Gaussian input, Z-matrix of N, CA and C with variables (Angstrom, degrees):
# hf/3-21g

backbone

0 1
 N
 C     1     B1
 C     2     B2     1     A1
 N     3     B3     2     A2     1     D1
 C     4     B4     3     A3     2     D2
 C     5     B5     4     A4     3     D3
 N     6     B6     5     A5     4     D4
 C     7     B7     6     A6     5     D5
 C     8     B8     7     A7     6     D6
 N     9     B9     8     A8     7     D7
 C    10    B10     9     A9     8     D8
 C    11    B11    10    A10     9     D9
 N    12    B12    11    A11    10    D10
 C    13    B13    12    A12    11    D11
 C    14    B14    13    A13    12    D12
 N    15    B15    14    A14    13    D13
 C    16    B16    15    A15    14    D14
 C    17    B17    16    A16    15    D15
 N    18    B18    17    A17    16    D16
 C    19    B19    18    A18    17    D17
 C    20    B20    19    A19    18    D18
 N    21    B21    20    A20    19    D19
 C    22    B22    21    A21    20    D20
 C    23    B23    22    A22    21    D21
 N    24    B24    23    A23    22    D22
 C    25    B25    24    A24    23    D23
 C    26    B26    25    A25    24    D24
 N    27    B27    26    A26    25    D25
 C    28    B28    27    A27    26    D26
 C    29    B29    28    A28    27    D27
 N    30    B30    29    A29    28    D28
 C    31    B31    30    A30    29    D29
 C    32    B32    31    A31    30    D30
 N    33    B33    32    A32    31    D31
 C    34    B34    33    A33    32    D32
 C    35    B35    34    A34    33    D33
 N    36    B36    35    A35    34    D34
 C    37    B37    36    A36    35    D35
 C    38    B38    37    A37    36    D36
 N    39    B39    38    A38    37    D37
 C    40    B40    39    A39    38    D38
 C    41    B41    40    A40    39    D39
 N    42    B42    41    A41    40    D40
 C    43    B43    42    A42    41    D41
 C    44    B44    43    A43    42    D42
 N    45    B45    44    A44    43    D43
 C    46    B46    45    A45    44    D44
 C    47    B47    46    A46    45    D45
 N    48    B48    47    A47    46    D46
 C    49    B49    48    A48    47    D47
 C    50    B50    49    A49    48    D48
 N    51    B51    50    A50    49    D49
 C    52    B52    51    A51    50    D50
 C    53    B53    52    A52    51    D51
 N    54    B54    53    A53    52    D52
 C    55    B55    54    A54    53    D53
 C    56    B56    55    A55    54    D54
 N    57    B57    56    A56    55    D55
 C    58    B58    57    A57    56    D56
 C    59    B59    58    A58    57    D57
 N    60    B60    59    A59    58    D58
 C    61    B61    60    A60    59    D59
 C    62    B62    61    A61    60    D60
 N    63    B63    62    A62    61    D61
 C    64    B64    63    A63    62    D62
 C    65    B65    64    A64    63    D63
 N    66    B66    65    A65    64    D64
 C    67    B67    66    A66    65    D65
 C    68    B68    67    A67    66    D66
 N    69    B69    68    A68    67    D67
 C    70    B70    69    A69    68    D68
 C    71    B71    70    A70    69    D69
 N    72    B72    71    A71    70    D70
 C    73    B73    72    A72    71    D71
 C    74    B74    73    A73    72    D72
 N    75    B75    74    A74    73    D73
 C    76    B76    75    A75    74    D74
 C    77    B77    76    A76    75    D75
 N    78    B78    77    A77    76    D76
 C    79    B79    78    A78    77    D77
 C    80    B80    79    A79    78    D78
 N    81    B81    80    A80    79    D79
 C    82    B82    81    A81    80    D80
 C    83    B83    82    A82    81    D81
 N    84    B84    83    A83    82    D82
 C    85    B85    84    A84    83    D83
 C    86    B86    85    A85    84    D84
 N    87    B87    86    A86    85    D85
 C    88    B88    87    A87    86    D86
 C    89    B89    88    A88    87    D87
 N    90    B90    89    A89    88    D88
 C    91    B91    90    A90    89    D89
 C    92    B92    91    A91    90    D90
 N    93    B93    92    A92    91    D91
 C    94    B94    93    A93    92    D92
 C    95    B95    94    A94    93    D93
 N    96    B96    95    A95    94    D94
 C    97    B97    96    A96    95    D95
 C    98    B98    97    A97    96    D96
 N    99    B99    98    A98    97    D97
 C   100   B100    99    A99    98    D98
 C   101   B101   100   A100    99    D99
 N   102   B102   101   A101   100   D100
 C   103   B103   102   A102   101   D101
 C   104   B104   103   A103   102   D102
 N   105   B105   104   A104   103   D103
 C   106   B106   105   A105   104   D104
 C   107   B107   106   A106   105   D105
 N   108   B108   107   A107   106   D106
 C   109   B109   108   A108   107   D107
 C   110   B110   109   A109   108   D108
 N   111   B111   110   A110   109   D109
 C   112   B112   111   A111   110   D110
 C   113   B113   112   A112   111   D111
 N   114   B114   113   A113   112   D112
 C   115   B115   114   A114   113   D113
 C   116   B116   115   A115   114   D114
 N   117   B117   116   A116   115   D115
 C   118   B118   117   A117   116   D116
 C   119   B119   118   A118   117   D117
 N   120   B120   119   A119   118   D118
 C   121   B121   120   A120   119   D119
 C   122   B122   121   A121   120   D120
 N   123   B123   122   A122   121   D121
 C   124   B124   123   A123   122   D122
 C   125   B125   124   A124   123   D123
 N   126   B126   125   A125   124   D124
 C   127   B127   126   A126   125   D125
 C   128   B128   127   A127   126   D126
 N   129   B129   128   A128   127   D127
 C   130   B130   129   A129   128   D128
 C   131   B131   130   A130   129   D129
 N   132   B132   131   A131   130   D130
 C   133   B133   132   A132   131   D131
 C   134   B134   133   A133   132   D132
 N   135   B135   134   A134   133   D133
 C   136   B136   135   A135   134   D134
 C   137   B137   136   A136   135   D135
 N   138   B138   137   A137   136   D136
 C   139   B139   138   A138   137   D137
 C   140   B140   139   A139   138   D138
 N   141   B141   140   A140   139   D139
 C   142   B142   141   A141   140   D140
 C   143   B143   142   A142   141   D141
 N   144   B144   143   A143   142   D142
 C   145   B145   144   A144   143   D143
 C   146   B146   145   A145   144   D144
 N   147   B147   146   A146   145   D145
 C   148   B148   147   A147   146   D146
 C   149   B149   148   A148   147   D147
 N   150   B150   149   A149   148   D148
 C   151   B151   150   A150   149   D149
 C   152   B152   151   A151   150   D150
 N   153   B153   152   A152   151   D151
 C   154   B154   153   A153   152   D152
 C   155   B155   154   A154   153   D153
 N   156   B156   155   A155   154   D154
 C   157   B157   156   A156   155   D155
 C   158   B158   157   A157   156   D156
 N   159   B159   158   A158   157   D157
 C   160   B160   159   A159   158   D158
 C   161   B161   160   A160   159   D159
 N   162   B162   161   A161   160   D160
 C   163   B163   162   A162   161   D161
 C   164   B164   163   A163   162   D162
 N   165   B165   164   A164   163   D163
 C   166   B166   165   A165   164   D164
 C   167   B167   166   A166   165   D165
 N   168   B168   167   A167   166   D166
 C   169   B169   168   A168   167   D167
 C   170   B170   169   A169   168   D168
 N   171   B171   170   A170   169   D169
 C   172   B172   171   A171   170   D170
 C   173   B173   172   A172   171   D171
 N   174   B174   173   A173   172   D172
 C   175   B175   174   A174   173   D173
 C   176   B176   175   A175   174   D174
 N   177   B177   176   A176   175   D175
 C   178   B178   177   A177   176   D176
 C   179   B179   178   A178   177   D177
 N   180   B180   179   A179   178   D178
 C   181   B181   180   A180   179   D179
 C   182   B182   181   A181   180   D180
 N   183   B183   182   A182   181   D181
 C   184   B184   183   A183   182   D182
 C   185   B185   184   A184   183   D183
 N   186   B186   185   A185   184   D184
 C   187   B187   186   A186   185   D185
 C   188   B188   187   A187   186   D186
 N   189   B189   188   A188   187   D187
 C   190   B190   189   A189   188   D188
 C   191   B191   190   A190   189   D189
 N   192   B192   191   A191   190   D190
 C   193   B193   192   A192   191   D191
 C   194   B194   193   A193   192   D192
 N   195   B195   194   A194   193   D193
 C   196   B196   195   A195   194   D194
 C   197   B197   196   A196   195   D195
 N   198   B198   197   A197   196   D196
 C   199   B199   198   A198   197   D197
 C   200   B200   199   A199   198   D198
 N   201   B201   200   A200   199   D199
 C   202   B202   201   A201   200   D200
 C   203   B203   202   A202   201   D201
 N   204   B204   203   A203   202   D202
 C   205   B205   204   A204   203   D203
 C   206   B206   205   A205   204   D204
 N   207   B207   206   A206   205   D205
 C   208   B208   207   A207   206   D206
 C   209   B209   208   A208   207   D207
 N   210   B210   209   A209   208   D208
 C   211   B211   210   A210   209   D209
 C   212   B212   211   A211   210   D210
 N   213   B213   212   A212   211   D211
 C   214   B214   213   A213   212   D212
 C   215   B215   214   A214   213   D213
 N   216   B216   215   A215   214   D214
 C   217   B217   216   A216   215   D215
 C   218   B218   217   A217   216   D216
 N   219   B219   218   A218   217   D217
 C   220   B220   219   A219   218   D218
 C   221   B221   220   A220   219   D219
 N   222   B222   221   A221   220   D220
 C   223   B223   222   A222   221   D221
 C   224   B224   223   A223   222   D222
 N   225   B225   224   A224   223   D223
 C   226   B226   225   A225   224   D224
 C   227   B227   226   A226   225   D225
 N   228   B228   227   A227   226   D226
 C   229   B229   228   A228   227   D227
 C   230   B230   229   A229   228   D228
 N   231   B231   230   A230   229   D229
 C   232   B232   231   A231   230   D230
 C   233   B233   232   A232   231   D231
 N   234   B234   233   A233   232   D232
 C   235   B235   234   A234   233   D233
 C   236   B236   235   A235   234   D234
 N   237   B237   236   A236   235   D235
 C   238   B238   237   A237   236   D236
 C   239   B239   238   A238   237   D237
 N   240   B240   239   A239   238   D238
 C   241   B241   240   A240   239   D239
 C   242   B242   241   A241   240   D240
 N   243   B243   242   A242   241   D241
 C   244   B244   243   A243   242   D242
 C   245   B245   244   A244   243   D243
 N   246   B246   245   A245   244   D244
 C   247   B247   246   A246   245   D245
 C   248   B248   247   A247   246   D246
 N   249   B249   248   A248   247   D247
 C   250   B250   249   A249   248   D248
 C   251   B251   250   A250   249   D249
 N   252   B252   251   A251   250   D250
 C   253   B253   252   A252   251   D251
 C   254   B254   253   A253   252   D252
 N   255   B255   254   A254   253   D253
 C   256   B256   255   A255   254   D254
 C   257   B257   256   A256   255   D255
 N   258   B258   257   A257   256   D256
 C   259   B259   258   A258   257   D257
 C   260   B260   259   A259   258   D258
 N   261   B261   260   A260   259   D259
 C   262   B262   261   A261   260   D260
 C   263   B263   262   A262   261   D261
 N   264   B264   263   A263   262   D262
 C   265   B265   264   A264   263   D263
 C   266   B266   265   A265   264   D264
 N   267   B267   266   A266   265   D265
 C   268   B268   267   A267   266   D266
 C   269   B269   268   A268   267   D267
 N   270   B270   269   A269   268   D268
 C   271   B271   270   A270   269   D269
 C   272   B272   271   A271   270   D270
 N   273   B273   272   A272   271   D271
 C   274   B274   273   A273   272   D272
 C   275   B275   274   A274   273   D273
 N   276   B276   275   A275   274   D274
 C   277   B277   276   A276   275   D275
 C   278   B278   277   A277   276   D276
 N   279   B279   278   A278   277   D277
 C   280   B280   279   A279   278   D278
 C   281   B281   280   A280   279   D279
 N   282   B282   281   A281   280   D280
 C   283   B283   282   A282   281   D281
 C   284   B284   283   A283   282   D282
 N   285   B285   284   A284   283   D283
 C   286   B286   285   A285   284   D284
 C   287   B287   286   A286   285   D285
 N   288   B288   287   A287   286   D286
 C   289   B289   288   A288   287   D287
 C   290   B290   289   A289   288   D288
 N   291   B291   290   A290   289   D289
 C   292   B292   291   A291   290   D290
 C   293   B293   292   A292   291   D291
 N   294   B294   293   A293   292   D292
 C   295   B295   294   A294   293   D293
 C   296   B296   295   A295   294   D294
 N   297   B297   296   A296   295   D295
 C   298   B298   297   A297   296   D296
 C   299   B299   298   A298   297   D297
 N   300   B300   299   A299   298   D298
 C   301   B301   300   A300   299   D299
 C   302   B302   301   A301   300   D300
 N   303   B303   302   A302   301   D301
 C   304   B304   303   A303   302   D302
 C   305   B305   304   A304   303   D303
 N   306   B306   305   A305   304   D304
 C   307   B307   306   A306   305   D305
 C   308   B308   307   A307   306   D306
 N   309   B309   308   A308   307   D307
 C   310   B310   309   A309   308   D308
 C   311   B311   310   A310   309   D309
 N   312   B312   311   A311   310   D310
 C   313   B313   312   A312   311   D311
 C   314   B314   313   A313   312   D312
 N   315   B315   314   A314   313   D313
 C   316   B316   315   A315   314   D314
 C   317   B317   316   A316   315   D315
 N   318   B318   317   A317   316   D316
 C   319   B319   318   A318   317   D317
 C   320   B320   319   A319   318   D318

   B1=1.4773
   B2=1.4999
   B3=1.2972
   B4=1.4635
   B5=1.4596
   B6=1.3397
   B7=1.4928
   B8=1.5102
   B9=1.3326
   B10=1.4628
   B11=1.4927
   B12=1.3468
   B13=1.4822
   B14=1.5544
   B15=1.3092
   B16=1.4571
   B17=1.5192
   B18=1.3252
   B19=1.5166
   B20=1.5337
   B21=1.3537
   B22=1.4841
   B23=1.5427
   B24=1.3074
   B25=1.4469
   B26=1.5188
   B27=1.3346
   B28=1.4762
   B29=1.5102
   B30=1.3686
   B31=1.4189
   B32=1.5250
   B33=1.3204
   B34=1.4888
   B35=1.5359
   B36=1.2998
   B37=1.4572
   B38=1.5440
   B39=1.3058
   B40=1.4530
   B41=1.4681
   B42=1.3117
   B43=1.4792
   B44=1.4697
   B45=1.3307
   B46=1.4753
   B47=1.5255
   B48=1.3240
   B49=1.4394
   B50=1.5064
   B51=1.3016
   B52=1.4546
   B53=1.5399
   B54=1.3035
   B55=1.4101
   B56=1.5843
   B57=1.3406
   B58=1.4337
   B59=1.5133
   B60=1.3401
   B61=1.4967
   B62=1.5452
   B63=1.3463
   B64=1.4690
   B65=1.4766
   B66=1.3378
   B67=1.5088
   B68=1.5170
   B69=1.3317
   B70=1.4773
   B71=1.5563
   B72=1.2957
   B73=1.5093
   B74=1.4971
   B75=1.2970
   B76=1.4513
   B77=1.5009
   B78=1.3202
   B79=1.4801
   B80=1.5266
   B81=1.3327
   B82=1.4296
   B83=1.5578
   B84=1.3225
   B85=1.4618
   B86=1.5347
   B87=1.3201
   B88=1.4791
   B89=1.5049
   B90=1.2899
   B91=1.4450
   B92=1.5018
   B93=1.3152
   B94=1.4512
   B95=1.5558
   B96=1.2827
   B97=1.4200
   B98=1.5474
   B99=1.2805
   B100=1.4701
   B101=1.5002
   B102=1.2850
   B103=1.4351
   B104=1.5236
   B105=1.2842
   B106=1.4610
   B107=1.5124
   B108=1.2872
   B109=1.4309
   B110=1.5040
   B111=1.3158
   B112=1.4193
   B113=1.5159
   B114=1.2917
   B115=1.4596
   B116=1.5071
   B117=1.3223
   B118=1.4843
   B119=1.5142
   B120=1.3207
   B121=1.4605
   B122=1.5209
   B123=1.3422
   B124=1.4361
   B125=1.4919
   B126=1.3123
   B127=1.4928
   B128=1.5583
   B129=1.2969
   B130=1.4548
   B131=1.5243
   B132=1.2920
   B133=1.4994
   B134=1.5031
   B135=1.3593
   B136=1.4463
   B137=1.5104
   B138=1.3255
   B139=1.4571
   B140=1.4839
   B141=1.3344
   B142=1.4248
   B143=1.5065
   B144=1.2899
   B145=1.4356
   B146=1.5339
   B147=1.2813
   B148=1.4581
   B149=1.4879
   B150=1.3248
   B151=1.4617
   B152=1.5476
   B153=1.2775
   B154=1.4654
   B155=1.5560
   B156=1.3337
   B157=1.4385
   B158=1.5087
   B159=1.2900
   B160=1.4431
   B161=1.5521
   B162=1.3153
   B163=1.4389
   B164=1.5792
   B165=1.3007
   B166=1.5093
   B167=1.4751
   B168=1.3270
   B169=1.4907
   B170=1.5256
   B171=1.3456
   B172=1.4182
   B173=1.5452
   B174=1.3425
   B175=1.4386
   B176=1.5329
   B177=1.3094
   B178=1.4596
   B179=1.4908
   B180=1.3329
   B181=1.4812
   B182=1.5179
   B183=1.3459
   B184=1.4519
   B185=1.4757
   B186=1.3405
   B187=1.4743
   B188=1.5449
   B189=1.3240
   B190=1.4637
   B191=1.4920
   B192=1.3352
   B193=1.4466
   B194=1.5128
   B195=1.3588
   B196=1.4085
   B197=1.5017
   B198=1.2860
   B199=1.4705
   B200=1.5544
   B201=1.3103
   B202=1.4689
   B203=1.5428
   B204=1.3094
   B205=1.4482
   B206=1.5649
   B207=1.2983
   B208=1.4879
   B209=1.5068
   B210=1.3280
   B211=1.4207
   B212=1.4936
   B213=1.3011
   B214=1.4967
   B215=1.5390
   B216=1.2887
   B217=1.5234
   B218=1.5248
   B219=1.3513
   B220=1.4292
   B221=1.5373
   B222=1.3382
   B223=1.4905
   B224=1.5220
   B225=1.3533
   B226=1.4349
   B227=1.4818
   B228=1.3443
   B229=1.4770
   B230=1.5098
   B231=1.2904
   B232=1.4858
   B233=1.5328
   B234=1.3651
   B235=1.4399
   B236=1.5067
   B237=1.3260
   B238=1.4818
   B239=1.5287
   B240=1.3742
   B241=1.4953
   B242=1.4919
   B243=1.3379
   B244=1.4580
   B245=1.5387
   B246=1.3436
   B247=1.4349
   B248=1.5149
   B249=1.3164
   B250=1.4283
   B251=1.5385
   B252=1.3045
   B253=1.4794
   B254=1.5487
   B255=1.2860
   B256=1.4568
   B257=1.5031
   B258=1.3417
   B259=1.4325
   B260=1.5234
   B261=1.3595
   B262=1.4394
   B263=1.5442
   B264=1.3504
   B265=1.4332
   B266=1.5433
   B267=1.3484
   B268=1.4649
   B269=1.5424
   B270=1.2914
   B271=1.4482
   B272=1.5494
   B273=1.3441
   B274=1.4708
   B275=1.5155
   B276=1.3416
   B277=1.4609
   B278=1.5267
   B279=1.3518
   B280=1.4494
   B281=1.5169
   B282=1.3722
   B283=1.4695
   B284=1.4851
   B285=1.3193
   B286=1.5132
   B287=1.5011
   B288=1.3262
   B289=1.4650
   B290=1.5515
   B291=1.3409
   B292=1.4802
   B293=1.5397
   B294=1.3033
   B295=1.4887
   B296=1.5029
   B297=1.3352
   B298=1.4270
   B299=1.5347
   B300=1.3546
   B301=1.4516
   B302=1.5424
   B303=1.3505
   B304=1.4567
   B305=1.5007
   B306=1.3477
   B307=1.4626
   B308=1.5026
   B309=1.3275
   B310=1.4910
   B311=1.5144
   B312=1.3405
   B313=1.4626
   B314=1.5625
   B315=1.3213
   B316=1.4484
   B317=1.5169
   B318=1.3421
   B319=1.4505
   B320=1.5302
   A1=106.14
   A2=116.96
   A3=122.55
   A4=111.48
   A5=115.28
   A6=120.73
   A7=109.13
   A8=114.27
   A9=122.78
   A10=109.06
   A11=119.59
   A12=121.49
   A13=111.06
   A14=119.39
   A15=124.53
   A16=111.86
   A17=115.73
   A18=117.92
   A19=114.01
   A20=116.99
   A21=120.46
   A22=115.12
   A23=117.63
   A24=122.87
   A25=106.32
   A26=115.77
   A27=118.24
   A28=111.45
   A29=115.75
   A30=120.89
   A31=110.43
   A32=115.48
   A33=120.93
   A34=110.92
   A35=115.20
   A36=120.26
   A37=108.82
   A38=115.05
   A39=120.81
   A40=107.00
   A41=118.01
   A42=123.40
   A43=113.89
   A44=119.07
   A45=122.33
   A46=115.70
   A47=115.83
   A48=118.20
   A49=111.36
   A50=117.22
   A51=119.05
   A52=110.27
   A53=119.29
   A54=122.86
   A55=108.78
   A56=114.91
   A57=122.60
   A58=108.94
   A59=118.63
   A60=120.08
   A61=107.50
   A62=113.24
   A63=119.30
   A64=108.00
   A65=120.31
   A66=121.14
   A67=111.06
   A68=118.38
   A69=119.45
   A70=113.40
   A71=115.85
   A72=120.95
   A73=115.29
   A74=120.60
   A75=124.34
   A76=114.66
   A77=118.10
   A78=122.52
   A79=107.28
   A80=119.23
   A81=123.77
   A82=107.83
   A83=113.00
   A84=119.75
   A85=107.22
   A86=115.51
   A87=119.61
   A88=109.94
   A89=115.89
   A90=119.96
   A91=113.10
   A92=115.38
   A93=118.38
   A94=111.04
   A95=117.35
   A96=124.57
   A97=108.00
   A98=115.55
   A99=118.60
   A100=110.45
   A101=116.87
   A102=122.06
   A103=110.22
   A104=116.06
   A105=119.87
   A106=109.82
   A107=116.70
   A108=122.40
   A109=109.57
   A110=119.82
   A111=123.27
   A112=108.52
   A113=117.72
   A114=122.67
   A115=109.00
   A116=114.00
   A117=118.02
   A118=108.51
   A119=113.80
   A120=121.93
   A121=109.83
   A122=116.35
   A123=119.77
   A124=109.89
   A125=114.01
   A126=118.05
   A127=112.68
   A128=116.64
   A129=119.46
   A130=109.56
   A131=115.98
   A132=124.74
   A133=108.45
   A134=114.72
   A135=119.76
   A136=112.25
   A137=119.38
   A138=124.64
   A139=112.73
   A140=116.31
   A141=122.31
   A142=111.31
   A143=117.15
   A144=120.47
   A145=107.36
   A146=116.34
   A147=121.99
   A148=112.28
   A149=118.04
   A150=118.87
   A151=108.56
   A152=117.82
   A153=122.94
   A154=112.09
   A155=120.32
   A156=123.23
   A157=113.66
   A158=120.71
   A159=121.50
   A160=109.92
   A161=114.64
   A162=119.09
   A163=114.30
   A164=117.47
   A165=117.80
   A166=112.02
   A167=117.76
   A168=121.17
   A169=111.43
   A170=120.61
   A171=120.17
   A172=114.91
   A173=115.73
   A174=120.94
   A175=110.93
   A176=118.87
   A177=121.50
   A178=112.71
   A179=116.81
   A180=120.71
   A181=106.65
   A182=113.94
   A183=122.35
   A184=111.91
   A185=115.94
   A186=118.84
   A187=107.59
   A188=114.12
   A189=121.63
   A190=106.76
   A191=116.32
   A192=121.75
   A193=110.35
   A194=117.32
   A195=121.36
   A196=111.84
   A197=120.98
   A198=125.69
   A199=111.75
   A200=117.88
   A201=122.07
   A202=107.91
   A203=118.90
   A204=123.43
   A205=111.35
   A206=117.28
   A207=120.64
   A208=111.73
   A209=120.21
   A210=124.44
   A211=111.20
   A212=117.55
   A213=121.26
   A214=110.94
   A215=116.95
   A216=121.03
   A217=108.55
   A218=113.98
   A219=118.70
   A220=113.20
   A221=115.85
   A222=118.44
   A223=106.43
   A224=114.99
   A225=122.11
   A226=112.20
   A227=116.21
   A228=118.33
   A229=108.77
   A230=116.24
   A231=118.12
   A232=108.18
   A233=115.89
   A234=126.57
   A235=109.28
   A236=115.47
   A237=121.04
   A238=110.04
   A239=114.53
   A240=119.75
   A241=109.11
   A242=115.45
   A243=120.75
   A244=107.78
   A245=116.86
   A246=121.32
   A247=114.13
   A248=117.23
   A249=120.79
   A250=110.39
   A251=116.95
   A252=117.85
   A253=112.89
   A254=116.03
   A255=121.47
   A256=112.28
   A257=121.55
   A258=123.64
   A259=113.12
   A260=116.90
   A261=123.58
   A262=106.22
   A263=116.78
   A264=119.97
   A265=112.16
   A266=115.85
   A267=119.84
   A268=111.50
   A269=116.68
   A270=122.99
   A271=107.98
   A272=114.89
   A273=121.50
   A274=108.63
   A275=116.27
   A276=121.71
   A277=107.52
   A278=115.24
   A279=122.68
   A280=109.43
   A281=117.92
   A282=123.95
   A283=107.70
   A284=114.43
   A285=121.49
   A286=107.76
   A287=115.46
   A288=119.30
   A289=112.32
   A290=116.19
   A291=119.00
   A292=108.69
   A293=120.89
   A294=122.92
   A295=111.17
   A296=121.86
   A297=128.17
   A298=113.72
   A299=118.09
   A300=121.77
   A301=107.52
   A302=115.62
   A303=121.37
   A304=108.45
   A305=116.46
   A306=121.52
   A307=107.99
   A308=116.20
   A309=120.35
   A310=111.57
   A311=111.30
   A312=119.38
   A313=106.14
   A314=115.62
   A315=118.43
   A316=109.71
   A317=116.16
   A318=121.59
   A319=111.56
   D1=127.05
   D2=178.78
   D3=-117.99
   D4=156.23
   D5=-179.35
   D6=-125.45
   D7=153.61
   D8=-179.84
   D9=-67.38
   D10=127.98
   D11=-179.51
   D12=-71.03
   D13=-16.57
   D14=-179.17
   D15=-85.77
   D16=-52.21
   D17=-172.13
   D18=-122.84
   D19=5.75
   D20=174.94
   D21=64.42
   D22=22.79
   D23=178.45
   D24=-94.03
   D25=143.84
   D26=-179.61
   D27=-66.05
   D28=133.70
   D29=-179.31
   D30=-77.88
   D31=141.13
   D32=178.63
   D33=-106.17
   D34=142.24
   D35=-175.70
   D36=-92.52
   D37=133.52
   D38=176.59
   D39=-67.96
   D40=136.97
   D41=-175.00
   D42=-67.90
   D43=-26.15
   D44=179.85
   D45=-96.86
   D46=-21.76
   D47=176.29
   D48=-127.79
   D49=-178.18
   D50=178.81
   D51=-102.14
   D52=25.95
   D53=-178.97
   D54=-87.80
   D55=134.10
   D56=179.93
   D57=-96.61
   D58=134.80
   D59=-179.83
   D60=-131.64
   D61=149.19
   D62=174.25
   D63=-90.50
   D64=127.00
   D65=-179.06
   D66=-73.37
   D67=-16.14
   D68=-178.22
   D69=-90.34
   D70=-50.01
   D71=-175.99
   D72=-111.28
   D73=1.34
   D74=179.03
   D75=67.05
   D76=20.47
   D77=173.45
   D78=-64.30
   D79=138.88
   D80=178.82
   D81=-129.53
   D82=152.57
   D83=172.76
   D84=-154.36
   D85=152.53
   D86=177.24
   D87=-66.87
   D88=137.01
   D89=-177.13
   D90=-74.35
   D91=166.91
   D92=-179.83
   D93=-68.81
   D94=154.59
   D95=179.59
   D96=-65.39
   D97=125.97
   D98=-179.05
   D99=-100.80
   D100=129.50
   D101=177.85
   D102=-97.76
   D103=135.64
   D104=179.14
   D105=-89.91
   D106=136.34
   D107=177.79
   D108=-119.76
   D109=140.11
   D110=178.68
   D111=-101.99
   D112=141.82
   D113=176.78
   D114=-107.82
   D115=127.27
   D116=-179.48
   D117=-88.58
   D118=145.32
   D119=179.58
   D120=-91.25
   D121=129.67
   D122=174.79
   D123=-77.79
   D124=136.61
   D125=179.75
   D126=-92.25
   D127=-23.44
   D128=-179.47
   D129=-105.30
   D130=143.56
   D131=178.81
   D132=-87.18
   D133=149.74
   D134=178.75
   D135=-85.99
   D136=-4.46
   D137=178.72
   D138=-137.95
   D139=160.39
   D140=176.94
   D141=-110.47
   D142=144.58
   D143=174.71
   D144=-97.98
   D145=121.46
   D146=-178.42
   D147=-97.61
   D148=146.96
   D149=175.31
   D150=-76.07
   D151=-177.30
   D152=-170.24
   D153=-60.80
   D154=-33.61
   D155=-175.12
   D156=-102.83
   D157=-12.51
   D158=-178.57
   D159=-69.52
   D160=138.78
   D161=174.04
   D162=86.08
   D163=-10.71
   D164=-178.37
   D165=-66.61
   D166=-31.51
   D167=-177.94
   D168=-73.06
   D169=-11.69
   D170=-179.13
   D171=-107.22
   D172=-4.65
   D173=175.58
   D174=-72.50
   D175=141.04
   D176=175.85
   D177=-66.69
   D178=147.27
   D179=178.11
   D180=-116.00
   D181=158.71
   D182=175.04
   D183=-148.97
   D184=157.96
   D185=177.00
   D186=-82.75
   D187=115.99
   D188=176.70
   D189=-154.80
   D190=139.59
   D191=-179.98
   D192=-68.07
   D193=130.02
   D194=176.49
   D195=-62.94
   D196=137.01
   D197=-178.17
   D198=-80.66
   D199=-8.35
   D200=175.66
   D201=-70.80
   D202=123.74
   D203=-177.55
   D204=-63.38
   D205=-28.81
   D206=-176.60
   D207=-89.32
   D208=2.55
   D209=-178.22
   D210=-119.67
   D211=135.30
   D212=-179.40
   D213=-109.20
   D214=12.46
   D215=-175.20
   D216=-74.19
   D217=152.44
   D218=-178.81
   D219=-128.39
   D220=36.63
   D221=176.60
   D222=-138.90
   D223=134.60
   D224=178.21
   D225=-141.53
   D226=150.46
   D227=167.15
   D228=-84.60
   D229=155.84
   D230=-178.62
   D231=-140.09
   D232=156.42
   D233=173.50
   D234=-153.39
   D235=163.01
   D236=-178.77
   D237=-122.89
   D238=140.87
   D239=175.95
   D240=-136.80
   D241=149.45
   D242=173.21
   D243=-86.68
   D244=95.68
   D245=-177.02
   D246=-95.72
   D247=-14.91
   D248=177.74
   D249=-115.55
   D250=-166.56
   D251=-179.39
   D252=-63.17
   D253=162.21
   D254=-172.55
   D255=-64.24
   D256=-22.95
   D257=-179.63
   D258=-87.44
   D259=-0.44
   D260=178.98
   D261=-99.35
   D262=155.26
   D263=178.15
   D264=-70.73
   D265=159.03
   D266=-179.48
   D267=-69.52
   D268=162.47
   D269=177.46
   D270=-104.82
   D271=129.91
   D272=-179.15
   D273=-98.00
   D274=126.70
   D275=179.86
   D276=-107.64
   D277=146.18
   D278=175.13
   D279=-127.68
   D280=146.93
   D281=174.67
   D282=-137.08
   D283=120.75
   D284=179.84
   D285=-60.61
   D286=135.02
   D287=-179.54
   D288=-78.49
   D289=-8.74
   D290=-179.17
   D291=-99.89
   D292=-56.12
   D293=-171.09
   D294=-102.91
   D295=-5.85
   D296=178.78
   D297=66.66
   D298=17.35
   D299=175.35
   D300=-67.74
   D301=138.63
   D302=-176.23
   D303=-119.28
   D304=135.50
   D305=176.58
   D306=-143.41
   D307=170.22
   D308=-177.37
   D309=-131.71
   D310=158.83
   D311=177.23
   D312=-130.30
   D313=120.78
   D314=174.77
   D315=-81.26
   D316=110.43
   D317=-173.48
   D318=-67.75

């Protein structure tokens, strides 16, 4: 960011050239040399998308009463996600192993 040496107003860059101009007093100067950088595309993803049944056998289970009124089962798989800002606690999700009802607990 550069400022006009005459009136201390921030210089604006012309959108087509690299010339900087002062909007107040029309001072101009050649802009800084711009280096082009190329961004490489990653071909592999950092995560996998699972279908509906993949991974269910590796989730931990616990004894907890299902919140579905029509189900009397007391076992659910659970996992935790950061659903709010980083300074908030994580959210714990439960899914009944019998009826597949899912609910959450804000820790």
